[in-house]
C-alpha positions, 0 to 999 in steps of 0.5 A: 358861084355864090348865087349858084350855091344859094340856089342849090342850098334852097333846093336841097332835099336836106333842107326839108329833112334837116329836122329829121337829121337833127333827130337822127343825130340826137337819137344816135348820140343818146340812144347808143349809150350815155356813159360818155357824158362827162368824159371829153374823149368819150363825148368826142367819140360819141359825136364822131360815131353819129357820122356813120348814120348821117353819112348815108343820108348825105350819100343818098341826097348827094347822088340824087342832087348830082343826077337831077339835071340829067334826069330832067333832060337838060344835058344840052343846057349844061353843055351850053352853059356859060358857067363851067360845069365844075362850078355847078357841081361844086355848088351842089356838093357844097350845099349838101356838105353845108347841111350835113356839117351843120347837123354834125356841129349841132351834135358836137355842141350838144355833146359838149354842153351836156358834158361840161358839168362833170368833165372839168377843164378841157373840151372835145378832142379835135382829132376825133371830130376831124375823123368824123368830118372826113367820114361825112366828106367821103360819103357825100363825095362818093354819092356825088360822083355816083349820081353824076355817072349814073343819074337814077332817081332811086336806085343810085341814092339807095345803093350809095347810101347802103354801099358806103355804110357797108363798106365803111364797116367792112374795110379792114382799116377803119375810118371811125372809132367806137370808144375813146378811153383816156389812156388812148389817143389818135395819132395825127398822121393816120388822121391826116391821111384819112382827111387827105383821102376825103378831100381828094375824093371831094375834088374828084367828085367835082372835076371828074368828066361825066359819062356820056350817054347816047343822047349826049354823044350827038351833041358837040362838047366843049373842051374841058380846061386843062387845069380842070383836067389836071385837077381831076387826074391829080385828085384821082391819083391823090385819093388812090395814094392816100387810100393805099397809105391808110393801112401803111401809116399804122394803127389809128389809135395808140396808147397815150403816154402817161407824161401827156398830162398830170394824173388826178389823185385823191383819197377818201380819208386820211390813211386810206389808199389813194386813187389816181386816174386820168383827168378825163375820168374825174367824174369816177373819182369819188366812187373809186376812192370810196372803193379804195377806202373799203379795201384799205380797212383791215379785216385781218392783219395779212390783208394789205392794200397798196398805198395807191391804186392807178388807172390803166396807162398811168404806170405802164411797165415792161412787165405789163400794166396792173392798173384798173380799167373803167369799161363803158362807164362801169366801175366794176371792172376797176373793182376787179383789178383793185381786188386783184392788186390787194390780193397780190399785195397780201399774198404775192403772185400765187401759181399753184399747180393746176391739179390743186383745184382747191387752192385755185378755188380759194384764190377765186374766192378771196378775190371775189370777196374783195370785189364785193367788199370794194363795192360795199353792196350785197353780192346780188346787187353788185353782180346785177347786169354782169356776166358771170361765166366761169365763176358760178361756183365762187359766186355761190360760195362767196355770196354766202360768206359775204352775208355772214357775220363779221367774225364768221367771215374772218374765219372763212377768210383764214380757211381760204388763205390756208388752202393757198399757203399749204405750200409756201412755194406756190406764192412769191412776194409781189415786189418780184412781179 
């Protein structure tokens, strides 16, 4: 069987197309985004997403390889061969998977290599890599099974590649994830069920009996060994059970408990607010501590920053999570949450009546002013690339205010605060929230 595997490996079209597969792998890895560099869970997801594009290649090539002997008009040779048919099929599928996984591993190692400098201790998360591996096995196995049953040189490979790709995206339950924030992780059971489905499908692709065409019906057929028939039936049943269990086992990705690791906390200077993040987000800590330092500088006595800002997931409560997020590598989302926390710390939780539009506008103005202050940038620079739907009025007014001299900004802030506190009952202390 080893000799057959070597022959199939040498004859595989993937061997010729291997440099192209590597190019696709790296293009998807770095072309889709680069914020994942230096964050282990995000780097793991980036390496895993590549399988959605390598998979169709494997499906097409696997379908072509599986139908090659039938297209060459050699059913008699296969039926009369001394070597069992399932071994020949296993060698073909193994050759395809070997080259596919080699391209996948190169992408994973590349993601790890470019992340080492900023990511700190740790490595790629195995759960995401296993999820990507199951995707590759599913694509290759589906292509192999289709190629054995419908050995067309062009139609079957193309349909397999496109059909498998569309199915992966259209299924109500997912076999992949597109982001890997550190406050979430993959549950072992859903990953195990998906991997079981992939392995069962792989066994079925090798052991399933071929469809007999008219030319083959005239030839005597060797009986399939009982253990092979049992493996085919068992793998078919296992794949159906596993596929049915995928939605039953629940969500693939869930919240990661804060107790899973110790947060990483720093402050820019003595007396400045502290910032605590998940250890995987350490590369953002210098910028976040500078943002907290700017918010902690007293502009007016009533403006107060909390002693510590926490990233989302580190301080979950029954009333919600007031921590900040880092969305796709942008700390502006963190600035929004940190500004809101300073607002609540200073004025409390404020809920004016809906008809009091001026009070609501003042709340938006102060929050946006705090955002600009945390970034330390001119509003035009801070808002570059950001969507500003629904806040155009606040942006226009706060941009003017942020460019005023310091004394005039303080007068403006006092005026906005007075609009919110026209009725003290509109705000309640933040410690009751």
